[in-house]
C-alpha positions as a LaTeX table, in Angstrom:
\begin{tabular}{lrrr}
\hline
Residue & $x$ (\AA) & $y$ (\AA) & $z$ (\AA) \\
\hline
Met1 & 39.94 & $-61.25$ & 82.63 \\
Val2 & 38.56 & $-62.35$ & 85.97 \\
Gln3 & 40.37 & $-59.49$ & 87.68 \\
Ala4 & 39.16 & $-57.02$ & 85.08 \\
Arg5 & 35.57 & $-58.10$ & 85.66 \\
Ala6 & 36.10 & $-57.87$ & 89.42 \\
Val7 & 36.78 & $-54.14$ & 89.14 \\
Gly8 & 33.71 & $-53.61$ & 86.99 \\
Val9 & 34.89 & $-53.98$ & 83.41 \\
Thr10 & 31.97 & $-54.88$ & 81.16 \\
Glu11 & 31.70 & $-56.20$ & 77.63 \\
Gln12 & 31.12 & $-52.62$ & 76.46 \\
Val13 & 34.81 & $-51.95$ & 77.01 \\
Gly14 & 36.35 & $-52.81$ & 73.64 \\
Glu15 & 39.62 & $-54.13$ & 75.05 \\
Leu16 & 37.82 & $-56.78$ & 77.09 \\
Ala17 & 35.93 & $-58.06$ & 74.05 \\
Leu18 & 39.21 & $-58.14$ & 72.15 \\
Ala19 & 40.87 & $-60.02$ & 75.02 \\
Glu20 & 38.10 & $-62.61$ & 74.99 \\
Gln21 & 38.47 & $-63.08$ & 71.23 \\
Lys22 & 42.23 & $-63.53$ & 71.54 \\
Leu23 & 41.83 & $-65.99$ & 74.40 \\
Ala24 & 39.38 & $-68.01$ & 72.32 \\
Gly25 & 41.91 & $-67.94$ & 69.50 \\
Ala26 & 44.58 & $-69.18$ & 71.89 \\
His27 & 42.38 & $-72.14$ & 72.82 \\
Val28 & 41.89 & $-72.98$ & 69.13 \\
Ala29 & 45.62 & $-72.71$ & 68.50 \\
Met30 & 46.29 & $-75.06$ & 71.43 \\
Lys31 & 43.91 & $-77.65$ & 69.97 \\
His32 & 45.87 & $-77.51$ & 66.72 \\
Lys33 & 49.19 & $-77.76$ & 68.59 \\
Arg34 & 50.27 & $-74.29$ & 67.52 \\
Tyr35 & 51.74 & $-73.56$ & 70.90 \\
Arg36 & 53.73 & $-70.48$ & 69.99 \\
Gln37 & 50.70 & $-68.81$ & 68.47 \\
Ala38 & 48.58 & $-69.88$ & 71.45 \\
Arg39 & 51.04 & $-68.34$ & 73.89 \\
Met40 & 51.26 & $-65.12$ & 71.91 \\
Leu41 & 47.47 & $-64.79$ & 71.76 \\
Ala42 & 47.10 & $-65.60$ & 75.47 \\
Glu43 & 49.68 & $-62.96$ & 76.37 \\
Gln44 & 47.96 & $-60.40$ & 74.15 \\
Ala45 & 44.63 & $-61.29$ & 75.76 \\
Glu46 & 46.11 & $-60.69$ & 79.20 \\
Leu47 & 47.47 & $-57.29$ & 78.16 \\
Asp48 & 44.16 & $-56.28$ & 76.59 \\
Ala49 & 42.31 & $-57.29$ & 79.76 \\
Arg50 & 44.75 & $-55.29$ & 81.88 \\
Leu51 & 44.24 & $-52.27$ & 79.64 \\
Ala52 & 40.47 & $-52.61$ & 79.99 \\
Glu53 & 40.90 & $-52.81$ & 83.76 \\
Ala54 & 43.13 & $-49.72$ & 83.84 \\
Arg55 & 40.72 & $-47.70$ & 81.71 \\
Thr56 & 37.78 & $-48.69$ & 83.89 \\
Leu57 & 39.64 & $-47.78$ & 87.08 \\
Asp58 & 40.72 & $-44.48$ & 85.52 \\
Glu59 & 37.14 & $-43.62$ & 84.62 \\
Lys60 & 35.91 & $-44.53$ & 88.11 \\
Ser61 & 38.63 & $-42.37$ & 89.65 \\
Arg62 & 37.74 & $-39.42$ & 87.44 \\
Thr63 & 34.08 & $-39.76$ & 88.40 \\
Glu64 & 34.96 & $-39.87$ & 92.10 \\
Val65 & 37.25 & $-36.83$ & 91.82 \\
Ala66 & 34.52 & $-34.89$ & 90.05 \\
Glu67 & 32.07 & $-35.75$ & 92.83 \\
Val68 & 34.53 & $-34.69$ & 95.54 \\
Asn69 & 35.11 & $-31.42$ & 93.69 \\
Arg70 & 31.32 & $-30.80$ & 93.55 \\
Gln71 & 31.07 & $-31.45$ & 97.29 \\
Ile72 & 33.95 & $-29.08$ & 97.99 \\
Glu73 & 32.29 & $-26.38$ & 95.91 \\
Arg74 & 29.00 & $-26.84$ & 97.79 \\
Leu75 & 30.86 & $-26.54$ & 101.11 \\
Arg76 & 32.58 & $-23.36$ & 99.91 \\
Gln77 & 29.22 & $-21.89$ & 98.94 \\
Gln78 & 27.74 & $-22.80$ & 102.31 \\
Leu79 & 30.71 & $-21.25$ & 104.12 \\
Gly80 & 30.33 & $-18.11$ & 102.07 \\
Glu81 & 26.68 & $-17.86$ & 103.05 \\
Leu82 & 27.60 & $-18.11$ & 106.74 \\
Arg83 & 30.01 & $-15.17$ & 106.64 \\
\hline
\end{tabular}
């Protein structure tokens, strides 16, 4: 989850909230010596956090591509005006 936050994932991303819940559940399971359940929840939490990270990076990439496309279109218009 630290890595997910480092790339800008916030609590508004549902997978991160789910990952935090599962990690908390893993801690509870550890306290009750339910190690298999704790491991399973911790692994699920990691996967949910990675999914949140991937979705955030995807959205950032899409935003950047859209901005580059807008800039290209402006340049094309400017070139057309110069002809």
